[in-house]
N, C-alpha and C positions, 0 to 999 in steps of 0.2 A: 240451548243448553241442556237439552235433551238428559239422557242417562238417570233419570230421576233427578234432575237438577243438579247434576253432580255430585251425587249419592247422599246429599245432605237430608232428602226427604224419607231416607230409608228407616225402618223400624230398628232397633236394637238388634233382632233377631237376623234381620237380614244381612245387616252390616256384619254379624257375626259370621254368618255363612260365607260371604264373600273374603272376608279375611281370613279366612280356613282355607277356603280354594286358593288363594293368593299364595299362602304358607306352603299349600301342596307342589303348587306351580315350581316356587323357588327351590322346594327340596327334591324335585323330580330331578335336576341335573341337567335338565335341555334346555335351558334357556341361555341365551346370550348375556354376558354382563351388561349392556345398554339395558334390555329387557329386565333382567334381574334390578337393575335401581329403580325402572319405572315401576316394578309390582312393589319395591320395598317404599318409594312413595306414596303410593296407593294403598298399601297396608297401612302405612303410619298415619295418615289421614284417616282411614276408617277406624283405626284404633283411637282418635283422639274422638271421633264420632261417637262412638260407643260408651267409650269412659264417659264423655259428657251425658250420654242418655242414662249411664248408671247412677250419677250423680244427682240428677234431677230424680230420679226415681227413690235414691236415699232420702233426700231432701221431701218429696213429699209424703214418705213412710213416718219422719221425724214429725213432720207437720201434723196429721194424722194421730200419732201416739202421744204428742203431745196434747191433744184435746180432752175435756174435761170429760170423762168417760159417762157420768152419769148423764150428758145433754150435749151428745158429740153433735157438731155442727160441721159438715164438709164444705168446703169451698175448693174452686177449683185452682190449682198450682200454676205459674206462670213462671217458669223458668228464666223469662228475660225481664221478669219483674225485681 
């Protein structure tokens, strides 16, 4: 299942780049309907993954912001916890 494990292991930036490329392809007017639907599906999945990564980053920032400023203690953020 290569293709970077179905794009699930992409960084936010990689996912965003792929999403932008899909949008450009769709806007080109060169794709047939079935290809447009495939690209739309791929883009929807990438959008969900990018949104999840943004949510995880926001949660980590919130954790860091809520720490006692005089004695900051950092811990790894586990989005699956």
